[in-house]
N, C-alpha and C positions, 0 to 999 in steps of 0.2 A: 418631735420637736425637736430630731436631728434634721427633718429639710427644711427648717426655718428659713436659713440663709437662702435656700432656692426658691421658695414661695415669696421670699422679700424681693427676690431680685426678680422674679416673674412679675410681680405688682406691679413694681414700678420701670418695666420695659419699657415702656411709652409714659412717660414723668408727665407731660401736658394731660393726657387723655385722663389717668388717672387722679390728677389733682382736678380738674374739671370734676369729675365723677364723686370725689371725694365733698368738693363743694355744695354737690347735690344734695349726698346722702346726711351733711350737715344741717344744712338750711331745715331737709326733712325733721331732723330729729330737733332741732331746734323749736320747729313748730310745735313737734311733739309734747314737749318739755312744756311750755309754754301754754300751751292749748291744755295741758293736763291738771296744769296749776288753778286755773280758770274752772275748769270743771270740779277740782277738790275745793274750791272757793263756794261755790254756788252749794257743793254736798254739805258743807261745814256751817253754812249761813244757819243761826239758831242754835248752835250747840254750844252749850255751855252748863257749867253745873247748877246756875242761877236757873237758866231756860227750863230745864227740866221742870222746874215749880210753877211756869205759866201755862195757862191753856190762852189759845185763841181763837175766837169766836167771829164768824164770818157769814157771808151770804153764802147756801149754799147752791145758789143759783150761778153767781160770779163773783170776785174778788172787787169789782166794780157797782155791784148791786149795793147799797145802802141798809141800815137796820137804824129802825127806832131809837131814840134815846131811853123810852122810858122802858126798854130793854135792862137796861143796865140796872134797875132798881128790885126786877124779879131775878135777875142772875144773882147779884148781891144775897138773896135770901137762900141760896143753895145751898144745902148742907153740904161742908166740907170748903167753899169759899171764903177766903182770908180777906182779899179787896177786890176791886174791880175798878178798873181802867178803859179810859179808852179813845181813840185816833180819828183821825183822816188822813188820808193821803193829799198835800197841797201840792205837789207837783213847781217846785220852787224852780229857777233861774237866775242866776246873778249877772247883767248888764247886758249879757249874750244868751240866746237860748240853748246855744253851746255849752254854755257853763251851768251844768245840771248838779241841783245840790236835794242831797235827799232830806226833804222837809217836811213836817208832819203838824198838824193841829192838835194839838192835845189837850186832854183833862189838866186840871190842877196839880192832882196828884199822882198825875202819868210817872215823875221823876222816883216816887216812893216805890215804883213796882221793880226798878231795875237797879239793884245795888252797885251793878257794874257801872253806872256813872258816878262819877264827883262832881257834884259842884258844892260850892261852899255856901254856908251858912245866909250870909250876905246878898251872895249872888241869887240864892234861891228865894230870897224872899223879895229881892226887886223884881224879879221873874211874876213872884205872885200880885204884884201891888202896879205892875206898869201893863198896861191894856196892850201895849203896841209890842211888847218886850219880847226877845225871843232869847234863846239859850242855844248859844252854835258851838260844835265841837273844836277840839284844840287843834286837830291838824287841820280844818275846815279854815278856822279863824286864819293859822299859818299860811296857809294857801292865798287866801284873797286880802291877806294884809289888816284883818278887820281887828280891832281890839275893845274892849266894853266901854260904852260911851258913844261910839259910832252909830249914826243913823245910816241903816241901806237900804236902797229901793232894789225889791225883788219883782219878778215878772213869775205870774204863775202859768204855767202851761196849759192848762184846764182850768182854773175858775175865776173869771172875770170878779171885779167887785160893784156895787152900786152905780157907779158911774159908767159902766159898762166896758172898763177897759180892764187890761189884767196888771197894771200896775201897783204894787202895793209898798208902802213904808214900813220899815221895822225900827226899833230899837235894840242893840244885843246890850243885854244887860249882867250875862254871865258867860261860864265859858266853860264847856262840859271836858271834863277830866277822864278818860277810861280807866279802871284801878287793873284791869288786866289788859296790857299793851296788846296781847298776841290772839286773843280769843275777842276781847271788845273793840278791834279797830273799828268797826262801822260806829260808836256810840262817836267817836271823833270827829268823825264825818259829816254829821247830820246837823240839823237846827229843828227846834222846836218853838211852835208858837202857840198861841192860847185858841184852845178851840172856842172858846165864846165870842174870840174877835173875828174869826173866821169865821163862824154862823154868822154874826150878826153883818158882815162886810160882803158875803156874797149873797144876792139872793138865789143862789141854785142849792144851797144846802137843804135849807129850809128846818133846822133842828134834827138832822138825822147825822149817823154814828159810821164812820168806814167799816171799824173793826172795835172788838171788846177784847183786854185783855185781863184774864184773870187769874189771882196767885191765890196756892190751894193749901191746905193746911197739911196735907200728908201728901206726897209724891205719890203713894202706895194706892189712894183713891181716886188719882186721877182720869183715869175711864167713868169711874161711874158719876164722877163730877161733870163729865165733858156729858155723857149721855142724859143725864139730868138737864143740864144745860139747853142741851137740842129738844130735850121733852117742851119745854116753853114754848116754842114756837111751831111743834109740827103741827103740820094741817093749816099752817097759814098761809098768808102773802109775802111773808119774810121768814121761811126756815131758814135753818141757821147748821152750818158744821163747825164746831169744835175740835181743835186739833191740838197737839203739843205746837210750842213755839218751833220745832223743828221742823214737824210736817207740815205745819202753816206755813212756813218759809218756803218750803221746798215746792208745795202744792202751788205757791204764788208765781215760783221763779218759772214753773211748767206751765203756768199761763200764761205767760211772758214769753216763752222760748223752752223749748226742750234743749237744754244746754247739754246733755248728754250726747241727744241726737245727731245737733248741728257738729260738737267737735268731734264725734263719730265720723260723720261726712266728710269732712276737710279732710280729717286724717287717711280715709279710707282711698279717697282723692289722690294725696299726697304719697301716700303709698306705694298704688295702682302703678302711680307715673316713674317712682323709682324703681319699681320690679323691671320695667320696660326699660328705663336707660341702664340701670346697672347690668342688667340681663344681656342689652346690645351689648356693654363694655366686654362683659366677658365672652361672648360670642367671639367677638372680634380680637381677644386676646387669644384664646385657644387657636383661634383659625391661622393667625400670624405665628404662632408657635408649631404650627404640625408637625413641620422636620425635626425640629426639637423635641418633640415630644415621642417619635417615633427612635431616636438615639439614645433615649432615656429606657424606652424598651428594648431597645437593644443591649447595652450595657449590663438589664438585669431588672430591673425595676417592671414589679408585676402590674398587673390591669387594674389591683385595687390601688395598689401605690399612687399610679398616676390619677386614678378617680379622687383618692383622697388628699393630692396635692393640688388639684384644682379647686374641689369644694373648700378645702382649708384656704387660697388663695380668694375664694368670695365672700369667705365668713370673715376675714380679715380685714378686706377691703370696708364691708359694713359696718363693723366692728370699730375700727378706725374711726370713720365719719360721724358714726351715732356716737362714740363715746365721747368726740369732741363736742358734737351737738348738745347732746344732754349736760354735758361740762359748760358751754355756755349759759346753756338756760339756767342751770343752777346758780350760775353766778348773776345773771341779768333780773332774772323775779326780785331779788333783795331791792336791787339798786330802782328799775320800776315801781314797786310798792313805793319806797322812800321820796323817792322825785315826782310822784304823782299828788304829794301833800294829803295823804288822805284818800283820794276819791279811787283809786285802789287800792284792792288788800287782798294780794295774790298769798298764798300760804307757800312754802319752801315747797321745791321740787323735794317729794317724797322718796323715800325709800321703794316704797311700792311702784313709784314710776319707775324708777331704775332698774326695777326686778322686770316691769313689763318691758320696758324698752330695750334692756337686756334677750330678753325671750325672744321681740320684735327681729332685732338686728341678727340672731343666729337662724331664725324660720327664713327672714329675705335672704340671706346668705345661700342658704341654703336651695329654696329654690332658684333664686338667682344661678348658682353655679350648677345644678343641677344636669340639664341640656347638656352644656360642654363639657362637662367632667365625665359623663355618658358617653358623647363623642369621642370623647380623648381616650376613654377608656376602651373602645371600640376601632381603635384607629389598626388599621391595617399597616403593620410595617414596612413592607415592600412598596405598597402603595404610596404611604406617606415620603419615602427617600424618592421615591420615582415622580412625585409631585402631580401624582393623580388624586 
C-alpha cells in the first residue's frame, strides 16, 4: 500500500485514455450484472415453498405437444395425489403483438392449487360464473390501466377463434394479488381465462390439455407419485414426463432457449473484447514510461517491486471500472423491475454475483497486466535510459 500514490499517479498519467478505458470496463460489468440477474431470474422460476408441493405433467416429447383431457381423472386416482388441475398456453397480446401477456386457459380449480395467489371470494365467484371472464395480475392491470368491469380485446399469437381470426374479447372480473411479492411476482403479471371457453372457441384444441398440475399430500412421496403418473401413459402415443414445478419450469425455459449458454456467450465475447482493449491500454502505458521505470530501478526498486506495481495498476484499473459497473447494475435492476409494471421480474444483483464479479476483475487485471509487467521487470536500465 505504500506505493499506492505512485500506482494512482501512473494510472491517471493519461487521463483521457484511462477514462475511456474505464467507461468500457464499467459497461462490461454493467452488462455482467444485468445478465446475471436475468440468469438468476430464470433459475429461480418456480422456486417457492408451495411450488415444492406441486408436480407438473407435460408431454415427454415436447412442451407444445398436448395431452388428452381424460388423463386428468386417471391422475387423480394415483395414491398420494391431493388435487389435479390443468392449463393451456394461450399466447395473448394486448392491442399490439409486442405487448405480450402471460396468459393461460385454466380449469375452474386452478387457483385452488396456488395459495400464492390471492383473489377475493366475490371476484372468484364472478370468475366461475362468467364464461368470458378473466383474472388479471395486479401489476398487469396497472401496466395497461385495467380495472374490474373492463371489456378488453386480446390477440392470441397462436390460436384463432372459430371465425378464423385471432381476436378475442374478455371481461375482467377480478384482480390477482401475490401474497409473497418477492417469490410470487409472476402471478402479478399473468392473466387466467376459462379453459372451457378457450376450448369451445378455438377449433384447434379439440379437448386437449397443455399440462397438468398436481398437488401431492406428502412432498416426501413426490418422486413416487411422479413415477406413478408417468406409468399411466407409458408406451402410449402421449407419454408424459412429470417433474417438480421448479424442474418443469427450467426444462420449459431450456426448450425455448438455453439462457445460461446465451448469457455465457455474450459475456465471453464482452470480456474477450475487454481483455484486448485493456491490454492495449496497459501496453501503451508501460511503453510510454520506459525511462521512468528505469529511474525507479536506478534508485533501488527491485524487479519484483516494478512487476508488482504494474500488476497492481492493471488490477486497480479493472477494479475501479468493475465495481462502478456492478454498482450501477445493482441500482438499475430494481428500477427496471418496478418500471416494467411486472413484465420483468429480475432479482437483485446477488452477493454471489458480486463475488464472481470481483474474482473476474482480479483475474482480468492479472491477465491484462501480465505481459507489460514482465516487460517492465526485464527492462535493462542502460538501454531504457538510452532510449533503445
